[in-house]
C-alpha positions as CSV (number, residue, x, y, z in Angstrom):
1,M,-19.8,-23.5,-25.7
2,L,-16.6,-25.0,-27.1
3,Y,-17.0,-22.9,-30.3
4,L,-17.4,-19.7,-28.3
5,N,-14.2,-20.4,-26.3
6,V,-12.2,-21.2,-29.4
7,Y,-13.6,-18.2,-31.3
8,M,-12.8,-15.8,-28.4
9,Q,-9.3,-17.2,-28.1
10,L,-8.5,-17.0,-31.8
11,I,-10.0,-13.5,-32.4
12,N,-8.0,-12.1,-29.4
13,I,-4.8,-13.8,-30.5
14,F,-5.2,-12.3,-34.0
15,A,-6.0,-8.9,-32.5
16,F,-3.0,-9.0,-30.3
17,H,-0.7,-9.9,-33.2
18,F,-2.2,-7.2,-35.4
19,M,-1.3,-4.7,-32.7
20,L,2.3,-6.1,-32.6
21,F,2.5,-6.0,-36.4
22,D,1.2,-2.4,-36.5
23,K,3.7,-1.3,-33.8
24,Q,6.6,-2.9,-35.7
25,S,5.4,-1.3,-39.0
26,A,5.2,2.1,-37.2
27,R,8.8,1.8,-36.0
28,K,10.0,0.9,-39.5
29,S,7.9,3.5,-41.3
30,K,6.2,0.8,-43.3
31,R,2.6,0.3,-44.4
32,R,0.3,0.3,-41.3
33,I,-2.9,-1.5,-40.4
34,P,-5.8,0.9,-40.6
35,E,-7.3,1.8,-37.3
36,K,-10.8,0.8,-38.5
37,V,-9.4,-2.8,-39.0
38,L,-8.2,-2.8,-35.3
39,F,-11.5,-1.4,-34.2
40,T,-13.3,-4.1,-36.3
41,F,-11.3,-6.8,-34.6
42,A,-12.2,-5.3,-31.2
43,L,-15.9,-5.1,-32.0
44,L,-15.9,-8.7,-33.2
45,G,-14.8,-9.9,-29.8
46,G,-11.0,-9.2,-29.9
47,S,-11.1,-6.1,-27.6
48,A,-9.1,-7.9,-24.9
49,G,-6.4,-8.7,-27.5
50,V,-6.3,-5.1,-28.7
51,F,-6.2,-3.8,-25.1
52,L,-3.3,-6.2,-24.1
53,G,-1.5,-5.1,-27.3
54,M,-1.9,-1.5,-26.3
55,L,-0.4,-2.3,-22.8
56,F,2.4,-4.6,-23.9
57,F,3.6,-2.7,-26.9
58,R,2.6,0.8,-25.7
59,H,0.8,1.3,-29.0
60,K,-2.1,3.6,-29.7
61,T,-2.0,4.8,-26.1
62,K,-2.1,8.5,-27.1
63,H,-5.2,8.1,-29.2
64,V,-8.2,9.1,-27.1
65,T,-10.5,6.8,-29.1
66,F,-8.4,3.8,-28.2
67,T,-7.8,4.7,-24.6
68,L,-11.4,5.3,-23.8
69,L,-13.3,2.9,-26.2
70,I,-11.1,-0.2,-26.0
71,P,-11.1,-0.7,-22.2
72,S,-14.9,0.0,-22.1
73,L,-15.5,-2.4,-24.9
74,T,-13.3,-5.0,-23.2
75,A,-15.3,-4.8,-19.9
76,A,-18.6,-5.0,-21.8
77,Q,-17.4,-8.1,-23.8
78,I,-16.1,-9.9,-20.6
79,I,-19.5,-9.3,-19.0
80,A,-21.3,-10.5,-22.1
81,Y,-19.1,-13.6,-22.4
82,F,-19.8,-14.7,-18.8
83,F,-23.5,-13.9,-19.2
84,I,-23.7,-16.0,-22.4
85,R,-21.5,-18.7,-20.8
86,S,-23.8,-19.0,-17.7
87,Y,-26.9,-19.0,-19.9
88,L,-25.6,-21.8,-22.2
89,V,-24.7,-24.1,-19.4
């Protein structure tokens, strides 16, 4: 249980920081983080971090794939997290 909590926190912190880094890179016209990397972080459990990064930094909000997939994935992962958590206790 502890490992799941630590994993979820770390993956979401990394995903959030990747969104920040990508936004800063976009502003400075520097090398960007590929979208497939951001989606990979989201699929591995970091969808809440990506979603919060979208909201806080107003980043990727015009991309339909992000605005539809990330919130749906976040909701599914939250439900799965609480299901797994209740099952393990």
